[in-house]
C-alpha positions in Angstrom: -16.6 -14.1 -32.1 -19.8 -12.7 -31.7 -20.6 -9.6 -30.1 -24.0 -8.7 -28.3 -25.4 -6.3 -25.7 -26.0 -8.1 -22.4 -26.9 -4.7 -20.4 -28.8 -6.5 -17.5 -25.7 -8.8 -17.2 -23.5 -5.5 -17.4 -25.4 -4.4 -14.2 -24.6 -7.0 -12.1 -21.0 -6.8 -12.7 -20.8 -3.2 -11.6 -23.1 -3.9 -8.6 -21.1 -7.1 -7.3 -18.1 -5.1 -8.2 -18.8 -2.1 -6.2 -19.8 -4.3 -3.2 -17.2 -6.6 -3.1 -14.4 -6.2 -5.5 -11.1 -3.8 -3.8 -9.5 -2.4 -6.9 -5.7 -1.9 -6.8 -4.4 1.8 -6.4 -7.8 3.3 -6.7 -10.0 5.3 -4.3 -13.0 3.3 -4.1 -15.6 5.7 -4.5 -13.8 7.5 -7.2 -13.8 4.5 -10.1 -16.4 2.7 -12.3 -14.4 0.1 -14.1 -15.8 -0.7 -17.3 -16.9 -4.6 -17.2 -15.3 -6.6 -19.6 -17.3 -9.2 -22.3 -14.4 -10.6 -24.7 -11.7 -9.8 -26.4 -9.7 -10.8 -29.7 -6.6 -10.2 -31.1 -5.8 -6.0 -30.6 -9.3 -5.7 -29.1 -12.1 -6.4 -26.9 -15.4 -5.2 -26.2 -17.7 -4.7 -23.5 -21.4 -5.8 -22.7 -23.1 -2.8 -24.0 -21.4 -4.3 -27.8 -18.6 -1.6 -28.1 -15.6 -2.6 -29.4 -12.5 -0.7 -28.6 -8.7 -1.1 -30.2 -6.6 -1.7 -27.0 -3.6 0.5 -26.9 -3.2 -0.6 -23.3 -2.8 -4.5 -23.5 -4.1 -4.7 -20.0 -1.6 -3.9 -18.0 1.2 -4.1 -21.2 0.9 -7.8 -20.8 -1.5 -9.0 -23.4 1.6 -9.4 -25.8 0.4 -12.2 -28.1 -3.2 -10.7 -27.9 -6.4 -11.7 -26.4 -7.8 -15.1 -27.1 -5.0 -16.5 -29.1 -6.9 -20.3 -29.7 -3.4 -22.3 -29.5 -2.6 -20.8 -26.2 -6.4 -21.2 -24.9 -6.1 -24.8 -26.3 -2.9 -25.8 -24.4 -4.2 -24.2 -21.1 -7.5 -26.4 -21.4 -5.0 -29.6 -22.5 -3.1 -28.8 -19.4 -5.9 -28.4 -17.1 -7.3 -31.8 -18.3 -3.6 -33.3 -18.1 -2.6 -32.4 -14.7 -4.0 -29.0 -12.9 -1.1 -28.5 -10.3 2.4 -29.7 -9.1 4.3 -28.8 -6.0 7.6 -27.0 -6.3 9.4 -30.0 -4.9 8.3 -32.2 -7.9 9.4 -32.3 -11.3 7.0 -31.6 -14.0 7.4 -31.3 -17.8 5.9 -27.7 -18.6 7.6 -26.4 -16.1 11.1 -28.0 -17.2 10.0 -27.4 -20.8 9.2 -23.9 -19.9 12.5 -22.7 -18.0 14.7 -24.2 -21.2 12.9 -21.9 -23.4 13.2 -18.9 -21.5 16.7 -19.3 -20.7 17.2 -20.3 -24.2 16.3 -16.7 -25.5 18.5 -15.0 -22.6 22.0 -14.4 -23.2 24.6 -17.0 -22.9 25.4 -18.3 -19.1 21.8 -17.4 -17.5 20.8 -21.1 -17.9 18.5 -21.6 -14.9 14.8 -19.9 -13.8 13.3 -19.8 -10.8 9.5 -19.2 -11.0 7.5 -17.0 -9.3 3.4 -15.7 -9.6 4.8 -12.4 -11.2 6.9 -9.4 -11.7 6.5 -8.3 -8.0 7.9 -11.6 -6.6 10.6 -11.7 -9.4 12.3 -8.6 -8.0 11.8 -10.0 -4.6 13.2 -12.8 -4.7 15.9 -11.4 -7.1 17.0 -9.2 -4.5 17.4 -12.3 -2.0 19.6 -14.2 -4.6 21.9 -10.9 -4.9 22.3 -10.8 -1.3 23.0 -14.3 -0.7 25.1 -14.8 -3.5 27.9 -11.8 -2.9 27.0 -11.1 1.4 26.0 -7.7 0.7 23.2 -5.9 1.9 22.3 -2.3 -0.2 20.8 -2.4 -3.5 20.5 0.4 -5.7 17.3 1.3 -7.9 16.5 4.1 -9.9 13.9 6.9 -8.8 11.6 6.6 -11.7 11.2 2.9 -11.6 8.4 0.6 -10.6 9.3 -3.0 -9.5 6.0 -4.2 -7.6 4.2 -3.9 -4.7 5.3 -6.7 -2.7 7.4 -5.2 0.2 11.0 -5.5 -1.1 9.7 -4.6 -4.9 8.0 -1.5 -3.6 11.0 -0.5 -1.7 13.3 -1.1 -4.7 10.2 1.1 -6.4 11.4 5.1 -6.9 8.1 6.5 -8.2 5.3 8.1 -5.5 4.1 4.8 -5.6 6.2 3.5 -3.0 5.3 6.6 -0.2 2.5 4.7 1.6 4.5 2.0 1.6 7.4 3.7 3.7 9.3 2.6 6.2 10.3 0.2 3.7 12.9 -2.5 4.0 16.2 -1.2 4.4 19.5 -1.4 2.6 17.4 0.3 -0.6 19.3 3.6 -2.1 17.6 5.5 -5.1 19.7 7.5 -7.6 18.5 9.4 -10.8 18.8 7.5 -14.3 18.9 9.1 -17.6 16.2 11.2 -19.3 17.2 13.6 -21.5 13.6 15.5 -21.7 13.5 15.9 -18.2 17.3 15.7 -17.1 18.6 16.0 -13.9 21.9 16.8 -15.0 21.2 19.8 -17.2 22.3 18.0 -20.4 21.2 18.4 -23.8 22.6 15.4 -25.6 21.5 12.0 -25.2 25.5 11.7 -24.9 25.6 14.0 -22.1 22.9 13.1 -20.4 24.5 9.4 -20.4 27.6 10.2 -19.4 26.2 12.2 -16.4 23.7 9.8 -15.1 26.7 7.4 -15.0 28.8 9.8 -13.0 26.2 10.1 -10.7 25.8 6.4 -10.5 29.2 6.2 -9.8 28.9 8.9 -7.0 26.2 7.0 -5.4 27.8 3.7 -5.2 30.6 5.3 -4.0 28.9 7.3 -1.3 27.4 4.3 -0.5 30.4 2.3 -0.2 31.1 -0.2 -3.1 31.7 -3.2 -0.8 28.7 -3.0 0.6 26.7 -2.9 -2.3 25.0 -6.1 -3.6 23.2 -5.3 -6.9 22.0 -2.2 -9.0 18.4 -2.9 -10.2 17.8 -1.5 -13.5 14.2 -1.7 -15.8 15.9 -2.2 -19.1 13.6 0.2 -20.3 11.8 1.9 -18.1 7.9 1.2 -18.5 4.9 2.7 -16.6 7.2 6.0 -15.5 7.7 7.2 -19.3 9.1 4.4 -21.3 12.6 5.6 -20.9 15.1 4.4 -23.7 18.6 4.4 -22.5 21.0 6.0 -24.1 23.7 4.6 -26.2 26.4 3.3 -23.8 24.4 4.0 -20.4 23.5 0.1 -20.0 27.1 -0.9 -20.8 28.3 1.8 -18.6 26.2 0.4 -15.6 28.2 -2.9 -16.3 31.5 -1.6 -16.0 30.6 -0.2 -13.0 29.1 -2.9 -11.7 32.1 -5.6 -13.0 34.7 -3.1 -11.3 33.2 -3.6 -7.7 31.9 -6.8 -7.7 28.1 -5.8 -8.0 25.4 -7.2 -9.7 23.3 -6.2 -12.4 19.8 -7.0 -12.1 17.4 -6.3 -15.6 14.2 -5.8 -14.7 12.2 -7.1 -17.9 8.8 -7.7 -16.4 7.3 -5.2 -19.0 9.9 -4.9 -21.7 10.4 -8.4 -22.2 9.4 -11.5 -24.4 8.6 -9.1 -27.9 7.5 -5.6 -26.4 10.3 -3.8 -27.8 10.6 -6.1 -30.4 13.0 -8.2 -29.3 12.7 -11.3 -26.9 14.3 -9.0 -24.1 15.0 -5.3 -24.3 18.3 -6.2 -23.3 19.3 -7.4 -26.5 19.2 -4.1 -28.3 22.3 -3.2 -26.5 23.7 -6.8 -26.0 24.3 -6.5 -22.3 24.7 -9.4 -20.1 22.9 -8.8 -16.7 23.4 -11.4 -13.9 19.7 -11.7 -13.3 16.8 -11.1 -15.6 13.7 -10.6 -13.6 10.3 -11.2 -16.2 6.3 -11.9 -16.0 3.6 -10.3 -18.1 4.7 -11.2 -21.7 6.3 -14.3 -21.3 2.7 -16.0 -21.3 0.8 -12.9 -22.5 -0.4 -12.8 -18.6 -3.6 -15.5 -19.4 -2.1 -17.3 -16.4 -0.4 -15.7 -13.5 3.3 -16.3 -14.0 7.3 -14.4 -13.4 10.4 -15.6 -12.6 14.1 -14.9 -12.7 16.4 -15.8 -15.1 19.5 -16.8 -13.3 23.3 -16.5 -14.1 25.5 -19.8 -13.9 27.5 -17.8 -11.2 24.7 -16.8 -9.2 23.1 -20.5 -9.1 26.1 -22.1 -8.4 26.0 -19.7 -5.0 22.8 -22.6 -4.4 24.3 -25.9 -5.6 25.3 -27.2 -1.6 23.0 -24.8 0.4 19.5 -24.1 -0.1 18.4 -21.2 -1.5 16.2 -19.3 1.3 13.2 -18.8 -0.4 9.9 -20.8 -1.9 6.2 -20.1 -3.2 3.7 -22.9 -3.2 2.7 -22.0 -6.7 6.2 -21.2 -8.0 5.8 -23.2 -11.6 2.3 -23.9 -11.6 1.4 -26.4 -14.1 -1.0 -24.5 -15.7 1.1 -21.4 -16.0 4.4 -22.8 -17.2 1.9 -24.8 -20.3 1.3 -21.3 -21.0 4.3 -20.1 -21.1 5.4 -23.1 -23.6 2.7 -22.5 -26.2 3.5 -18.9 -25.6 6.9 -18.6 -26.6 6.2 -21.5 -29.2 3.6 -19.3 -31.0 6.0 -16.3 -30.7 8.4 -18.1 -32.7 6.1 -19.8 -34.8 4.2 -16.8 -35.8 7.2 -14.2 -36.0 5.4 -12.3 -33.0 8.8 -10.6 -31.7 10.1 -10.1 -35.3 6.4 -8.2 -36.0 6.6 -6.0 -32.9 9.9 -4.4 -33.8 8.5 -4.1 -37.9 5.0 -2.5 -35.8 7.6 0.2 -34.4 9.7 0.9 -37.6 7.0 0.9 -40.3 3.9 1.7 -38.8 3.5 2.9 -34.6 6.9 4.1 -34.6 6.3 7.0 -37.3 3.0 7.7 -36.4 3.4 8.4 -32.9 6.7 10.4 -33.6 4.4 12.8 -36.0 2.3 13.7 -32.8 4.4 16.4 -32.0 3.3 18.2 -35.0 -0.3 17.6 -34.3 -0.9 19.8 -31.4 1.0 21.9 -28.9 -0.1 19.4 -26.3 3.2 16.9 -27.3 5.8 17.8 -25.6 7.8 14.8 -26.2 7.7 11.1 -28.2 9.5 8.2 -27.6 9.5 4.5 -27.7 10.3 1.5 -29.9 9.0 -1.9 -30.9 5.5 -1.5 -29.5 6.4 0.6 -26.7 5.6 4.4 -27.2 4.8 7.0 -25.2 3.4 10.4 -26.0 4.2 12.7 -22.9 1.7 16.0 -22.6 2.7 19.4 -21.7 0.9 22.4 -20.9 3.2 24.4 -22.2 6.4 23.2 -25.0 8.5 25.8 -23.4 8.4 25.6 -19.7 7.6 21.5 -20.4 5.1 22.0 -17.6 3.1 18.5 -17.4 -0.3 18.6 -18.5 -3.1 18.8 -15.8 -5.2 15.8 -14.9 -8.5 17.3 -16.4 -6.9 17.5 -19.6 -5.4 13.8 -19.4 -8.6 12.8 -18.8 -10.7 14.8 -21.6 -8.1 13.3 -24.0 -8.9 9.6 -22.4 -12.8 10.5 -22.9 -12.0 11.4 -26.6 -10.2 8.1 -27.4 -12.7 6.2 -25.8 -15.3 7.8 -27.5 -13.9 7.1 -31.0 -13.2 3.3 -29.9 -9.5 3.2 -28.9 -8.8 2.6 -25.5 -5.5 4.6 -24.5 -3.4 4.2 -21.2 -3.2 7.1 -19.3 -0.6 7.5 -16.8 0.2 10.7 -15.2 1.0 13.3 -17.9 1.4 10.1 -20.7 -0.5 8.5 -23.1 1.4 5.0 -23.6 0.7 3.6 -26.5 1.2 -0.3 -26.0 -1.2 -2.4 -28.4 -0.5 -5.8 -28.5 2.7 -7.2 -30.1 0.1 -8.8 -33.0 -1.5 -5.6 -33.9 -1.3 -5.0 -37.7 0.0 -2.0 -39.4 -3.3 -0.3 -39.9 -4.6 -0.8 -36.5 -1.5 0.5 -35.2 -1.7 3.7 -37.5 -5.4 3.8 -36.5 -5.3 3.8 -33.0 -2.4 6.6 -33.5 -4.7 8.8 -35.5 -7.6 8.5 -33.5 -5.1 9.6 -31.1 -4.3 12.7 -33.0 -7.8 13.3 -33.2 -8.4 13.5 -29.7 -5.8 16.0 -28.8 -6.9 18.3 -31.7 -10.5 18.0 -30.1 -9.1 18.6 -26.3 -6.7 21.8 -27.5 -9.7 23.3 -29.6 
């Protein structure tokens, strides 16, 4: 694609945005969003003609990369055929998308309820869990983000839920495993997993197992630090759920569809949940789409009684057509396998080497194209790096042509799954240069 500068257009977009657009999670006077002009593959550019290597995937959702020609063409073709179909009708792309999504889920999860995004997926998964079990209490981790709708923000454990309190009743939070910032005094991954499971069991017992409908987990925690569960942890949660008749809901909104180098992150551990929530990578965010993959046992609950929920745009025709195209492209072009290889050969090794670059780097972790460098003021105390340091690191990366995703004291390294090995390494090298510059 041709990249040309158009400063007048940029100024107009900035003026209109300041006057009329309310940006999420932001104090409006404190921000000045960059107007984007285009993108291709793992790059986007602005109206000044500056091209950036994207290590954000926007909001960790552009897995297939920008402007994939086959995906864009599929959306255009669907728009020319039939733009929208109410949920009460059947529609070809909706049926095909559901079949394809169920086809990459574990055996025994065969139905899909479509939503407009991840928050609504978790909202409806919670409703399904309560209706199926007849129980009310739901457990979720403190280090979690499940969305910003009423139930999803209550499930969320991190500080973004504070502004929505008091939330929906019946949600209880617990600490999940995170060895670098262990709540359990653990010194090994095995200890962390075992102690986290003991804590979860105690939480379930304190709440009354007969009252607990479900445990919600991000399979790999995303915006709260890319926390890969220690070996045995997910198996232990599954066993605990089975012991007490509790449903296991795995939130794969961010981790699914290639992000970890697997169709679903749960594939790395072979755990079968009762419900899977998804969005983002299912169609790379080209059209808003999310959903819940439902086990046969839960689906049977609604064979003869209505599911108490619905959305005007459940299974929107353009969105499901884009999902069919995206999943087909990912299969035919080996994008999931490529993401796994990038994690093993280039992005992962380069990220892990950052600990030797600067004392600012306290910890590095991840898998696939889902990595994070946690920055600290002091490696011994693990005091998080302050906001000024993180702002400086971000600016230094941008000045060198790489756009990082900075969250709290972390730099998330989450490029599109289609990124080349060369660009993956180059992006981390730019971060290394930025860290050296900021550290002095």
